[in-house]
N, C-alpha and C positions, 0 to 999 in steps of 0.2 A: 737184519744181520745181528748175530749174537756173539760172534767171535772172529778174530783175524787169524788166519791160518798160515799166512806167508807175508813177508815184508821185503822191501828193497828201497834203495835210495837213488836220487840224482842230486844235482848241486843245490836244489831249492826245496825239494819235497821228500817226505817219507811216504811210500806207497804201501797199501795193505790189501791183500785179497781176502774178502770175507767168506764165511761159510755159506753165503748165498750165491757165490760165484762172481759177485761184483767187485770191482777194483775201486778203492777209496784212497784219498791222499790228504796229507796235512802239510802245512808249511813248516819248515825247520826253524823259521823265525820264532815260533813258540817254544822251541827247545834249544837253548843256547849251547848246552853241553853236547848234544848230538850234532848241532850245526858246526861246532868247532872241532869235533872228534875226527880222528883218522878213519879210513875205511876199515882197518882191522879192529879198531875199538867199537865201531858201529856193529860189527858182526858178532860181538860177544854179548848176545842177549838170550833171554829165555821167556817162554810164554807162561803166564800164570792163569788163574781162573778168570780174572777180569781185565787183564792187560799184559803189557810187555815190559820187562825189566832189564836194565843194563846195570849190573852190579858194580862194575869198575867205574862207570860214569855217574852212578847214583841218580839215574834217570828212570822215570816210569811214564808210560803212555797207556791210557785205558783204551779198551776196544771201542767203547762208546764215543770217545772223542773224535774218532774218524768220521762220525756222522754229524758232528756239530756244524751249524751254519757257518761259523767263523773258522772252520778248519783251514780254509784258505783266507787269509786276512784281506780286509778291504784296503783300498789305497791309503786311507787315513791311518789304519792300524799298521800297515806295512811301513809307512813313513816313520812312525814313532818307534816301532820295533827295530828298524834299521838304524835309526839315529839314537842310540842309547845315551849319547852325551847330553841329550835334552832331558831335563827334569820335567816330567809331565805335570806334576803338581805346580811347580813354579811357572811353567808356561801358561797353565790355566789361570793362575792368579794375575799374570801380566795382562791378560785380556779380559779380566773381570768375570771369569767363569769359576764355578765351584770345582775345586781340585778333584774331589771324589767322583763327580759326574764325568770329568774328563778322563779319569782313570778307567771308569766303566766303559766309556766309548772305546778306549784302546784295548781293553780286555775282551770286548765283545758282549758284555753283560747288558749294555744298553745301546740302541742304534740311534745315531744323530739324524736329524732331518737334513734335507738337502741344503736348506738355508743355513743351518748350524755348521755343516761341513764347509760351506763357502766362507762363513765367518772365520772358522779356524784356518782355512787356507789363506785368506787375506791377511791374517795376523802373522802367519809364517812368512809370507812375502814381505810384510812390513818390517819384521825383525831382520830378514835377510838383507833388505835394502839399507837399513840402518847400520848393520854390521859392515856392509860393503863400503860405506862412507867413512868408516873410522880410519884414523891415521895415528901412528905413534911418533910422528915427526914433532920436534920441539918448536918448529917454526909457527908463526901466527897463522891461523886459518884465514884464507881469503873468502870472499863471498861465495865463489863457486864451489869451494871445498866444504863450507860449513854444513854440518848435518842438521836436519830439521827434526823436531820431536813433536808429535801430536798434530802435525799439519799447521795451517795458518800462514801468516805473512812471513816471508823469508827474512826481511829486514828486522822484524820484531824478534824472530828466533835468534838472529845473530846478536842483537842487543841483549837478549836474555842470557846467552852464553857468555858474553863479555862481562855482564854484571855478576854472574856466578863465579867467573874466574877471579874477578876483583875481590869478591868476598870470601874466597877460599882460605882455609887455615892451612898451615904448613904440616908436613908429615910429623915433625917433632911435637907439634901441639896435639896431634892425634894420639901419639904414643903417651904423652903426659896425661891426656884425659882418660885413656884406658887404664893406666896405672893408678890413677886417682879413684877408679872404681865408680865413675859417674853412672847413675841409673839410666840416663838418656844416652842413646848411641851417639858417638861423636861423628856426625856427618860433616863432610867437607864443606857443603853449602846446601842451599835449599833444593837445587837441582838434584844433588846427590841424595838427599833425604827422600825425594819423591820418586826417583827412578832406579836406584841401585839396591834391589833386594839382596843380591849376592853380597854386596859390601856390608849390609846390615847383619847378615848371618855370620860373616867373618869376624866382625867386631864383637858380636855376642859370644862367639866361640872363644875369642881372645879373653873376654871378661870371665869366662867360665874356668880358665886355667890360672890359678894363683901363681904369684911370682916367688914367694918364699917357701921353703920346705915345710914350715909349720902350717902355713895356709893350705898347702897341697894336702898334707895329712888330714887337716880338718875337713877339707872338701871331700876326700875319699871316705872318711868316717860318716859324714852327713849323707853321702850317696848310699852307703851300705845300710844306714839306719832306715832311710826311706824305702830302699828295696826290701829289707826284711819286714817292715811294717806292711808293705803292699802284699807280700806273700802271706803274712800271718792273718791279715784281715780281709783279703780279697777286695780291697777298696782302692781308691785313688789316693796315693800318698802326696802330701804337700808339706810346705814348711811348717805349718801349724798342726799337723797330725794326719789322720786318715779319715776320708769321707766314705761312709758306707751308706748306700742307698739302693732302692729297688724301683725300677721304672717299667711301666707296661710297654711291651713291644708286640705289635700286631703283624702277623704274616698273612699275605694274600697274593693272588696271582693277577697280573694285568698284562694282556697282550702276549702271553707266553713267558712272561718274566716274573720270577719270584721276588717279592718285595717285603722287606722288614721295616716297619714304620713305627716310630715312637711319637704318639700324639702329644705327649707332654712337652717334648723338646722340638717337635716338628722337624725331625731329621729321619732319613731313610737310607737303607742299603739295597742294592739290587744284585741279582744273579740268576743263572739258569736253573739253579736248584736252591732248596732251603739252606743248605750248608753254605753255598756261595753267597746268598743274601746275608747270612749271619756274619761271614767274614767281612763282607763289604760294610755291614753296619758297624762292626768293631772299628774299622778304619775311620768311618765317619764320626763315631763317638769319641775316639781318641783325638781327632782333629778338633772337635767341638770343645772338649774339655781343655785341651791345650790352649786353644784360642781364648776361652773364657778366663782361664787362670792368668794368661799373659795380660789380658785386658785389665783384670783385677789388680795385678802388680803394678801396671802403669798408672792406674787411677789412684 
């Protein structure tokens, strides 16, 4: 098939008739703008040399994409594409998986094994169970209501929760610590430190926003300076200047998947094409640099 000559929709799919007479389909989960568009908006399209374009929706679909293996998403992909409220990267971190690898699973650039799929599903069920056990009631939890974290003996978990509650600092103390600009995130207690990544991000965001007008202006000027330095030098901007470096990246194919691999850093990106692999590698590289700089600042 070289070209799609006719298209139509139902509630879940976009169908296309190829110039070879065959009918192909893709899930609308891959195209949020089309999925949420009205029937009249979907009809306002035009065929190009390599694909279909919706000018008002700013959406494009290539002819080739109708033939992709993941044109109809797997159950795992469908789950994450349907539940956009779940941050795929943070979900991966919570189960000890590389965030980029998890994103590649969802995008279809890499296929997980059956064992890995079961591991992901088990973690979804675990999170769902823990969420279902939560309560916003101010009353003391009894033994039957107490949530468990990480398995183990129920009595021990209850004792841990009680000990954490006893050591918790007040909300006023949290605000005071944030205003004081402490380098260490003000966790409520040890349990909070180990289990609440969302709270850590919120505290970090609070620290990034100065409270006085002068501090705010200084923050904006510093951000602009770093941005201009990055554009001018094509490097990675940081508080001490700009880092310019060149690293070797090797491209090769493995099991039908294009891979961009950096031997010096031992990181890789994946994709169906070289361009996809390059984009994936950029994401991995950004995460690697961010993680390294954050670790350096903490040390």
